[in-house]
Wavefront OBJ file of the C-alpha trace (Angstrom):
o trace
v 8.864 -16.389 3.233
v 5.964 -18.451 3.621
v 5.142 -16.223 6.704
v 5.520 -13.110 4.357
v 3.103 -14.872 1.770
v 0.493 -15.966 4.427
v 0.479 -12.235 5.939
v -0.115 -10.905 2.573
v -2.997 -12.822 1.664
v -4.850 -12.465 4.713
v -3.966 -8.749 4.967
v -5.580 -8.314 1.189
v -8.743 -10.129 2.459
v -9.464 -7.925 5.318
v -8.548 -4.976 3.909
v -9.889 -4.357 0.718
v -12.027 -0.971 0.399
v -10.328 0.980 3.240
v -7.242 6.922 2.601
v -3.907 7.035 1.059
v -0.936 5.936 3.312
v 1.280 8.969 4.941
v 4.364 8.961 5.475
v 6.155 6.001 7.975
v 9.218 5.482 9.220
v 12.061 2.789 8.172
v 13.642 0.657 10.949
v 16.267 3.318 11.325
v 13.770 6.100 12.384
v 13.894 8.064 9.028
v 10.716 8.013 6.661
v 11.027 5.636 4.013
v 9.990 1.661 3.333
v 11.995 -1.187 5.325
v 15.529 0.105 5.267
v 15.880 2.785 2.526
v 14.472 6.097 2.427
v 11.948 7.441 0.066
v 11.395 11.425 -0.578
v 8.342 11.246 2.123
v 9.046 14.074 4.690
v 7.579 14.136 8.317
v 4.743 16.838 8.351
v 6.228 20.264 9.888
v 5.589 20.653 13.427
v 4.682 16.999 13.732
v 6.190 14.124 15.564
v 6.399 10.345 14.275
v 6.849 7.815 17.039
v 7.920 4.299 15.857
v 9.308 1.193 17.129
v 10.312 -1.967 15.266
v 11.566 -5.525 16.104
v 13.452 -7.720 13.927
v 13.589 -11.997 14.989
v 16.373 -13.469 14.115
v 18.257 -11.397 12.176
v 21.251 -13.068 10.408
v 24.095 -10.952 9.123
v 26.595 -11.858 6.207
v 28.719 -14.921 7.535
v 26.687 -15.534 10.479
v 25.294 -18.938 12.000
v 23.094 -17.556 14.196
v 20.635 -14.674 14.048
v 20.279 -11.948 16.719
v 17.059 -10.189 17.443
v 17.206 -6.511 16.865
v 15.037 -3.585 18.095
v 14.688 0.260 17.248
v 12.317 2.673 18.888
v 12.408 6.511 18.719
v 10.631 9.022 16.262
v 11.407 11.851 13.913
v 10.391 15.540 13.719
v 9.119 17.517 11.185
v 11.089 20.938 11.125
v 9.686 22.542 8.067
v 8.196 21.215 5.048
v 11.179 19.631 3.449
v 13.385 18.377 6.837
v 13.221 16.000 9.277
v 15.068 15.396 11.868
v 15.005 11.821 13.520
v 16.796 9.851 16.111
v 16.134 5.860 17.617
v 17.684 3.651 19.890
v 18.975 0.386 18.514
v 19.185 -2.528 20.639
v 20.820 -5.987 19.783
v 20.163 -9.067 21.796
v 23.589 -9.740 22.478
v 25.077 -10.101 25.931
v 27.377 -7.282 26.741
v 26.461 -4.845 23.934
v 24.523 -1.700 25.070
v 21.861 -0.141 23.180
v 23.219 2.729 20.905
v 21.678 6.055 19.571
v 21.310 6.965 15.898
v 20.457 10.388 14.830
v 19.615 11.261 11.389
v 18.489 13.909 9.013
v 16.459 14.032 5.624
v 16.048 16.916 3.302
v 13.991 16.952 0.230
v 16.038 19.269 -2.247
v 13.228 19.034 -5.159
v 9.792 17.978 -5.001
v 8.445 15.651 -7.587
v 6.102 17.169 -10.235
v 4.564 15.789 -13.439
v 7.777 16.067 -15.318
v 10.273 15.751 -12.914
v 11.462 13.155 -10.026
v 11.816 14.346 -6.534
v 15.521 14.638 -5.106
v 16.022 13.930 -1.441
v 19.511 13.888 0.530
v 20.404 12.420 4.020
v 22.256 10.919 6.552
v 21.810 8.323 8.862
v 23.606 7.715 11.917
v 25.440 10.895 11.926
v 27.702 9.892 15.249
v 28.760 6.828 13.668
v 27.781 4.591 16.454
v 26.686 1.860 14.190
v 30.699 1.263 14.018
v 30.843 -0.166 17.386
v 27.888 -2.617 16.947
v 28.954 -4.251 13.282
v 32.721 -4.512 14.271
v 33.397 -1.394 11.947
v 31.448 -3.287 8.998
v 29.424 -0.300 8.615
v 32.232 2.401 8.577
v 31.121 5.950 8.850
v 27.753 7.656 8.461
v 25.386 6.324 6.068
v 24.515 9.507 3.654
v 22.466 9.155 0.805
v 20.732 10.840 -2.519
v 17.645 9.434 -3.583
v 15.402 9.702 -6.464
v 11.662 9.514 -6.394
v 8.873 9.233 -9.215
v 5.132 7.737 -9.739
v 5.657 5.326 -12.162
v 2.398 4.259 -12.567
v 2.154 4.925 -16.201
v 5.198 2.974 -16.594
v 3.375 -0.094 -15.205
v 0.188 0.590 -17.632
v 2.537 0.816 -20.716
v 3.944 -2.894 -19.591
v 0.855 -4.502 -18.599
v -1.798 -2.857 -21.111
v -4.094 -2.237 -17.892
v -5.063 0.297 -15.571
v -2.420 0.263 -12.374
v -2.629 1.232 -8.871
v -0.243 3.870 -7.437
v 3.396 2.952 -7.770
v 6.260 5.166 -6.679
v 9.638 4.037 -7.677
v 13.157 5.178 -5.840
v 16.406 4.945 -6.806
v 19.717 6.208 -5.060
v 23.390 5.698 -3.861
v 25.091 6.657 -0.603
v 27.601 5.688 2.088
v 27.346 3.164 5.128
v 24.356 1.348 5.116
v 23.576 2.849 1.526
v 27.011 1.829 -0.043
v 26.595 1.101 -3.679
v 22.957 1.385 -5.095
v 19.474 0.857 -3.492
v 15.950 0.999 -4.935
v 12.535 0.543 -3.899
v 8.673 -0.089 -5.366
v 5.804 1.074 -3.121
v 2.552 -0.280 -4.325
v -0.865 1.323 -2.876
v -3.446 -1.877 -3.505
v -6.197 -0.436 -1.489
v -6.552 2.811 0.459
v -5.606 1.634 3.730
v -2.884 -0.946 2.585
v -0.012 -1.140 0.628
v 3.075 -3.431 -0.591
v 6.661 -2.606 -1.131
v 10.053 -4.342 -1.940
v 13.236 -2.601 -1.966
v 17.187 -3.753 -2.884
v 20.220 -2.524 -1.153
v 23.941 -3.335 -2.037
v 24.849 -3.735 1.485
v 22.053 -2.782 4.404
v 22.062 -4.132 7.947
v 22.835 -7.789 6.915
v 26.147 -6.375 5.159
v 25.405 -8.135 1.730
v 22.780 -7.781 -1.197
v 19.257 -7.832 0.413
v 15.758 -8.043 -0.962
v 13.547 -6.817 1.762
v 9.529 -6.726 1.545
v 7.017 -4.835 3.337
v 3.080 -5.061 4.068
v 2.029 -1.603 5.255
v -1.545 -1.086 7.068
v -3.167 2.257 8.108
v -6.230 1.576 10.308
v -6.542 5.255 11.135
v -5.022 8.252 9.398
v -1.983 8.842 12.369
v -1.332 5.127 12.680
v 0.958 2.707 10.273
v 1.473 -1.033 11.143
v 4.265 -2.818 9.461
v 5.349 -6.284 8.763
v 7.763 -7.949 6.206
v 10.796 -9.861 6.008
v 14.738 -8.854 5.867
v 16.533 -10.926 3.214
v 13.043 -12.670 2.472
v 14.259 -14.825 5.398
v 13.980 -12.721 9.069
v 10.498 -11.365 9.939
v 10.452 -8.320 11.428
v 7.157 -6.338 12.796
v 6.902 -2.649 13.720
v 4.819 0.397 13.783
v 4.583 4.268 13.812
v 2.198 6.771 14.914
v 1.981 10.626 13.807
v 1.491 13.073 16.608
v 0.423 16.784 15.264
v 1.792 19.856 17.453
v -0.524 22.217 16.193
l 1 2 3 4 5 6 7 8 9 10 11 12 13 14 15 16 17 18
l 19 20 21 22 23 24 25 26 27 28 29 30 31 32 33 34 35 36 37 38 39 40 41 42 43 44 45 46 47 48 49 50 51 52 53 54 55 56 57 58 59 60 61 62 63 64 65 66 67 68 69 70 71 72 73 74 75 76 77 78 79 80 81 82 83 84 85 86 87 88 89 90 91 92 93 94 95 96 97 98 99 100 101 102 103 104 105 106 107 108 109 110 111 112 113 114 115 116 117 118 119 120 121 122 123 124 125 126 127 128 129 130 131 132 133 134 135 136 137 138 139 140 141 142 143 144 145 146 147 148 149 150 151 152 153 154 155 156 157 158 159 160 161 162 163 164 165 166 167 168 169 170 171 172 173 174 175 176 177 178 179 180 181 182 183 184 185 186 187 188 189 190 191 192 193 194 195 196 197 198 199 200 201 202 203 204 205 206 207 208 209 210 211 212 213 214 215 216 217 218 219 220 221 222 223 224 225 226 227 228 229 230 231 232 233 234 235 236 237 238 239 240 241 242
């Protein structure tokens, strides 16, 4: 928790005054926040490469943590559809790297009067079953609704709010139960986000937090805490195929 707070303060001091953030990937390769998906889609005919490292991740009931690395990328097929794949490696002797294949489709784009609706699936081939001894059972499918809620924040605080995007969804597997997220832009190249999952990679109700910095348009750098206990860092880089 203290690491995250220090990082947040330092980043705020360095980054004030810097263009809006583009879609970045979750630790599973699908575009979104830390674990949860949002309504962003990797641009059509572009590729986003990513890598993340979680240090000392402790799942429900485990006394000791393990390091987890994910690496791969997402491809924009059409404006509303992306396909992604990542390798996920757990620093445990004898455990092999598994490949997760994902897909995400935005059914309905957000407008002034309505939220967006996005559906998708993480781990189509059910490889997480092998890594979690069946705790994550089957594909992690989801439906998520997203909306800019800056006006709601302004009504509550009585002050002009920075752009805030809210998401809420339900699903299976990693997303069994309810999940939700808030993503707030604090400066043109800097945002913070929090999310909640009923299950997630820790196999218990979890709040996560993240700081995102975009030094150039194509690059996003992430740092945050899983369960506000276990530190993670990562980056994603967008390559246009035009």
